[in-house]
N, C-alpha and C positions, 0 to 999 in steps of 0.2 A: 299347510306346508311348513316344515320346521325351519328354524334358523340354521343356516349353514355354519360349519365351524369357522372360526377366525384364527389366524396365526400372526404372531408378531415375534420378532427377535429382540432379546434383551442382552445388551452388552454387560458382561461382568468383569470389571477390572480386578486383577489379582496382584498381590505384592508379596513374593516369597521372601524368606530370610536371606537367601543368597542365590547367585547364579554361578555358572562355571562351565568349563569344558573338561573332557577327559576321554580316555579310551573306552571302548565298549567293554562291558563286563562279559564274562564267558557266556552267561545266559542270553545277553543281548546279541552276542555274536551268533549264537545258535539260531535265535529267532529271526534275526536280520537276514541270515543266509536263506532260511526257509521262505521268508517273504520275497526275497529277491529272486530266488531260483524257481519257486513254484507258484507264487501268488502275486506277481507284480501288478496285475490289473484285476485282481479278484478281491472279493469280500470274505474269502474263506477263513482268514485269520482275524476277523473282527469278533469281539465278544460283547454280549449284551448283559446289562444289569437292570432289572426291573425292581422298582421300589414302590409298593402301594403306600399311600399316605393317609393318615388319619384325618378325620374332620377337625376343623378349627385351626389348621395351619394357614399362615399367610404365604403369599408368593415370595415375599422377602426372606422368610425362614428357609425356604427351599433354596433360594439363590445364595444365601449366606452359607448353607451347608455345602453346596457345590463349590463355592469359592474357597471355603476352608479346606476342603478335600484337596483342591489343586495346589493351594499354598503349602500344605503340609507335606504332600508327597511329590518329590521332584520328578519322578518318572512321568507324572501326568502333565508336566510342563517342559518336556524335553523334546528337542528336535535332533535330527541325525544328519550330519554333513559329511560329504566325501572330501577328503583332504589328501595331500601327498603322502601322509602317514596312514592312510586308510580311513574308514568311517569312524567318526568320533561323535560322542554324545555332547549335546550343548543344553544345559539347563537355563531356561529363561527365568530371570528373577521377577520381572514385571511385564505384564501384558494384559490381554483381554481374551476371554472365552465367550462364546455365544450360547445362551440358553433360549431355545425356541419355546414359546408358550402357545399352546393350541387350546382354545376354549370351544367346547361343544355342549350341546344341550344335555348329552349323557356320555359318560366315558364307558364305552362298551368294550367287550372282548375283541370285537372286530377292529375297533379303532386302535386299541393297544397293539394288535398284531400289525396293522398298517403302519403305525409309527415305528414300531420295532424294525420292520422290514426296510422302511425308508432310511432310517438312521444307519442301519447295518450295511446298506448297499454302497459299494464303491470303496476303493482303497483310500487310505489317508495319504496326504502329501507330507511324508515324514520329514522332509528337509525344510518344510515351510510352516507347519502347524503342529501344535500338540495333538497327540493321538486320542482325541476325545470329542464326542458329539453328544448333545443332550436335548431332551424335549420334556417339558412339563405339561401334562394334560390337566386342564381345569374344566369345571362345569359351573357356569354362573360366576366365574372369577375365583372359585374355591379350588385349591389344589387337590387333585385326586390321585395322580399317578406320575411317577418320574421314571423316565427311561434314559439310560446313559450307555453309549457304545464306546468301547476302547479298542485300540489295536492291540493284538496279543504281545507286541513288542513292549507295551507299557504295563501289561497286566497278565501274569500267568494265572493258573486256576486258584492258587492260594491267595494271590493278590486280589482277585475278583471277590473272594469271600471277605477280605478285609474291607474293600471298598463298599461292598453291599452292606456290611455291618455298620460302617460309619455313616453311610447315607440313611440307613434305616433308623439311626438314632435321632434323626430330625423329628420322627413321629413320637418320640418319647418326651421331648421338651421343645416347646414352641418358641422359646426366647433364648437369645445369646448363643455363643459358640462354645464348644467344649475347649477346655484349656489345651494348648498345643503340647503334645507329648514328644519326647525325643524318639525319632524313628530313624532306622537305618536307610540310607539313600544309595542309589546306584553309583554315584561318584565315590562314595566311601567303599563300596564293594569293589570297584575297579582298583582303588588304592590298595586294598587288602590283597587282591589277586596279584599285584605287582610286588608285594612285600616278600621277604624271605619265607614267611609262613605260607603265603599263597603259592610261591614257587614249589615248596615241598608238597603242597596239596596237588598241584598239577603233575609233578613227577610220579607221585603214588598212583594217581588216576591213570596216567598214560601207561605205567608199567602193568596195571591191571588190564587195561584195554589190550595191550600187547599180548598178554597171556590168553585172552579170549580169541583174538584174531588168529593166533597160531594154532588153536585147537578146534575152531568152529568149522562147520561145512561152509563151502564158499557160497552156497545158496540153500535155502530151505525148500526151494521149488525147482529141482533139477528137471526141467521140462522145457520144450520149445513153446513160444507164444502161439496162441490160436487166434482165429478170426473172431471178431466181436461186432456187436451192434452198438451204435452210439446210444448213450454215453459210455465211454470206456470204463469210467470209475462209477461204482454204484455203492449206495449205503443200504445195508440191511438193518432195520431197527427191530429189536426184539425186547419184549418185556416178559421176564420170567420170575414168577414167585417160586417155582420149584428150584431154580438155580440158587436163589437166596437161601431157601431152607437147607439145601444140601451143603452149600458153601459155609453156612453158619455151623452146621453139625461137624463138618470136617475141621474147620478152624478151632472149634471148641475141643475136639479130640486132640489136636496138636498144640493146644494152649497158645494160639496165635491171637494177637490183639486186633487184627483185621482179617478180612477175607481175601486180601490181595494175592497171597501166595496160592490160595486154592484156585482162583480164577486163572492165575498164571500157569499153574500146573495143568489145568484142564486144557487150555489152548495150546501150550507147548507140547503136550502129549498127543493131541489130535494132529497138530502140524507134523510132528515126527512120524506118527503112524501113517498119515496120508501120503508120505513121501519116502517111506522105508528108511528113515534115518534114526540112529540111536543117540546122536547128539543133536539137541534141539536149541537153536538160536532164536531168541525173541527179545528185541530191544524193549527197555522199560523207560517210560517217561519219569525220570527221577526229579524230585522236588528241588534238589540243590540247596537245601536250607538246614544243614546240620548245625551251623553256628547259631547260637541263641538269638543274636541280634537280627538274624534274617527271618525269624519265625513269622513275624507279622509285618514284614516289609512289603511295600508295593513296588513291583517291578517284574522283570522277566528273569527268573532264576532257573527254571526247569530246563533240562537237557535230556537227550536220548542216550541212555547208558547201555553199553553192551552187556548182554547176559546170556549165559549158556547153561543148560541142564543136561546131564548124562541120564539117558533113559534106560541104559543097559541094566539087566539084573535087578529090576525094581517092580514094586507094585505101586498103586496110586498113592498109598500112604507115604512110601519112600520118596516118590516124586514130589509130593507136597513138602516133605522135609527138605529135600534138596532145593526146591523152589524158594522156600523161606530163606535159606542161607544165601541163595543167589540174589534175592531182593535186598537183603541186608548189604551185600557187597555192592550192588548197583547203587544203592543210596549213598554208601560211603565213598565210592569212587566214581560217582556220576557227575562230578563237576570238573571241567577241563577246558583249556584253551582250544577253541575250534580249529584254527589253522594247524596247530601242532598235531592234533589227533588225525586230521585229514592227511598230513604228511606221514604219520605212522601207518595209516591204512595203506597208503601207496607203497610204503617200504615193505610191509609184510606181504602185500600182494606180489611184489617182485621176488621176495624171498621164497614164497610158496609156489609162485607161478599160477596164481588164481586171480579172480576178480570178485571182490566182495562188495562192490558198490551198491548192489541191490540184493542183499542177502536174504531178505524175508520180510518179517513184519514187526510191529510194535504194539505194546499194550500200554494204555493210559488208564489207570485205575483211580477213580475219584470216590472218596468215602463221604457219603452224606448220611450214613446210618447213625441214628441217635441211640446211645446206650451200648454201643459196641457189640462184641460177640456174646451171645447168650448160650445157656446150657441146654437149650431145647434139642430134643432128639426125635426127628420126624420118623414115622414108619414108612415102609415101602408104599403102602396104600396112600398115605397122605402125600407123598412125593408124586405118585402117579396121578392123583387127582389134581394137584397143583400144576403138573405139566400140561394137563388138558386146557388150562387157562392161559398158557403162553401165547402171546400174540406176535405176528410176523408181518413186517411191511417193508417193501422195497421202495427206496426213493433215490432220485438222481443225486450224484455227488459232484464236487468240483472236478473238472477234467484234468487233474494233475495230482500227483502224490509222490512222496519221497520213499515209499516202500510199497511192496505188493499187497500188504494188508495191514490195517490198523484197527485194533479193537479198543473202543472207548467204553469202559465199563463203569457206569454210574451205580454205586451201591446205595440204595435207599433204605436198606435194612429189611424191609418187607418184600422187596423185589429188586431185581437187577434190570436196569435199562441199558441195553447193549446197542452200540452203533458200530457196525462192522463195515469198514470201507475196504473194498476189494478192487484190484485191477483185474478186469474180466479177461484180459489176454492171457493170464496165467492161472487164475482161479475163476472158472465159469460160474455163472449165477447159481446153477443147481448145486455145484460142489460147495460153494460158500455157505449156502443154507445148510448143507449136510454137515459142515464143520461145526456150526453152532448147535445144531441138534445133537451132534455127538458130544460136545462139551457138556450140555445139559444132561444127557443120558448117562454118560460115564461117571459124572460127579454124583448124580442121584444114586447110581448103583454103589459107588464107593462109600457113600454116606451110611449104607446099611450093611455092607459086607466087604470082606477083603477082595481086592480086584487086581490080580497080577497082570502086568502089561501083556504077557504072553496070551492072556485070555480076553483081550479087548473086543475081538471081532463081533460077538453078539450085541455089544453095547455101543458100537459106533456105526454111523451110516456112510462112512467112506471106505473105499476098497484100496488097499495098498497096490501100487503099480506092479505089473508083471514085466520084468526086464529080461531081455535075452542076453546072449553071451557077449554082445558088443558093449554091455554096461558093466562097469566095475566100480567097487567102492574103494576109492583111493584117497588117502589123506582126509578121511572123514567125509568125503564128498562123492556123490554118484557122478561118474564120468562116462560119457559115450566115446568109445575109442575111435569111432568113425569121425565124430566131431573134432577130436584132437588131431586126427590126420588132416582134416580140412584146414585147421588152423595152421599146421606146419606147411601145408602146400601153399596157402595164401601168403606165407611169410617169405618165400624164396623160390628160386628156380630149381625145382627138383624133378627128377624123372619119376620117382616113386617113393611113397611113404607108407610104412606099416607101423602100427603102434601096438605094443604089448605091455603087460604087467609082469615085472620080474621081482618077486617078493613084494616089497612095499613101494617099489619104484615104477614109475611110468616111463617106458623107454621107447623112443622113436628111432627106427632104422630108416635111413634114406639113402637113395642114390641121387647124386646131383650132377648137373651139367657142367658145373664150374666149382673151383675151391669154395668151401663154405666157412664163413666167419661165424663161429658158434655164438659169440657174444652178440653179434648183430642179429643172428637168427633167433636167439632167445628174446631179445628186445622186440623184434618184429612179431613174434608169437604173442608176447604179453600185450602188445597194442591190439592185436587181432581178437583178443578176448572180449573187447567192448561189445556189449549187447548179447553175449552168449552166456547161457546158464549151464551148459552141459559139457564144457571143455575146460582144459587147463593146459599149462605149458608142461611138456615132458620134463621129468627130473633129469633125464640123460638123453643126449643125442649120439647116435652112432652113424657116422657117414661112411658109406662103402663105395668101392670103386664101381660096382655095378650091382644090380638087383638080382636076387635068385628067381627061379621060375615059379616058386610057390610062396605064399604069405605065411611063413612060419619062422619063429625066432631061431630055431636050430639051423634052418636053411640060410638065414642072414648071417649067422656066425661063420659059415663056410666062406663068405666073401671077404675080400681083402679090405680091412678097415683103414681109411685114410685120415679120419679125425674122430675123436670121441671126447665127450665131456658135458658138463651141465650148462656151460655158457654164462655162468653167474659172474656178475661184476657189479660195481656201484657202491652206494652208500649203505653202511650197515644199519639194521633196523633200530638199533639203540640210539641213533642220532637224534631222532625226534623227541625221545624221552629226555635226553640230556640237554637239548636245546631249550626246553621249558625252564631250565635253571639259569639261563643266561640273562 
């Protein structure tokens, strides 16, 4: 019978160069909101760093490396406190972290998985402890493997790479600490964001977001929710060599430095095609690191940037070009104060009479490819053979999400590892798989020949919806006229409501039992849009003394009009943009 593993906790005191408090950075605002709204009791936003260790290291070498990491990067010794001025970050100058040391006869893959799962399970108490847990696996007292888990609030994807690199350096030198380099800290980032330069950055980003909000469909999924079997949210994991070959060929054709625009173009095209939309909205996880000092900083800088691509009059090559421009804009304008953008969203919603709280999906592209884009040009036969090796696996997801679908695309160069999170109330399991099959097929086809979007049907596995006369494309959005009438009925005491399209306007004719306050009616309709994907507030209300015998706009026009107008009032949409400069 083998010796059972033994575990002990080692207290590692740390002493940073400074402490301090300050407001949250924009990236911290974004991640804190996600954690608070979606994952308050979940491990869904914990990230794992595994570091294999070479032979000959001492436990003290590993402990020193971990201590140095925490002392150097203030994000790793920060807690978050709620105050009368909102949540603030507090950097702890001196304190203690705990390194668990588990000694086993052999450090197996199973043991590493068990330790990883144990450390990653459960949320961090962000107001009490630094967002870090660690375990050193040893065999016979010799260090073999280090696992560290961080909360995403402390480390975004780029920060994880920085942390992994610095911890891996312990295997290159077994004695001493690396000299401390000057690194950009979250408190310094918060100070920049409050500076005049930061205010100008916010204003530019909000103006760009406003232009997207005014042009985008209110949802990429204009459909009613369907029944589902638990769990509601599912992950489809796909590994595709064919997608990597095709994306590389297309990126080389367009002289792109990465394959991000190609993957974006594939997903946004399929999403638009599947829902009959010629403007396709797909949020991008933007790094938020344009300033040089942020390139290797540890912290949470990434945010969800609005992005929109016009699919009209294009082939796949043109969509890729448009997607590349869209990604550049998303990177440039993807940093912003979260409360101000939320206010801007609400203002444009009121302006347009729509609800864009859950417009569609997001793409998170992570580049792990070494050597970048190559000039390889695969043949159709090579792509077909590679597609036969694509693997598909469904796994359960966290039962919450901030969007209807999220594609995490890990580019390993030789293959793409895709993790597609879907809300099965709006994208059933079978359709979700068809989306990713379609992305792979259409990009493989586009890699070897021109592919106009008007000729997509043989290369995609989704069928565009067939909509009857009650559906109209209004303000870039598919609208169900019956659903709009339901919204108006729910908003006030009316005898009858009919909704028609007049040119570019959505007009509601109604006969009411009492005088109608159009401003109050519009506000009530706006509130009634919550949870609806197929309705919007009419652009104009026409209140008549009584209703005609038939539901026809010409018949309504014969009735006596007692009130007419849009019902618009309130704060102009530019206020959120200008407020960023105060």
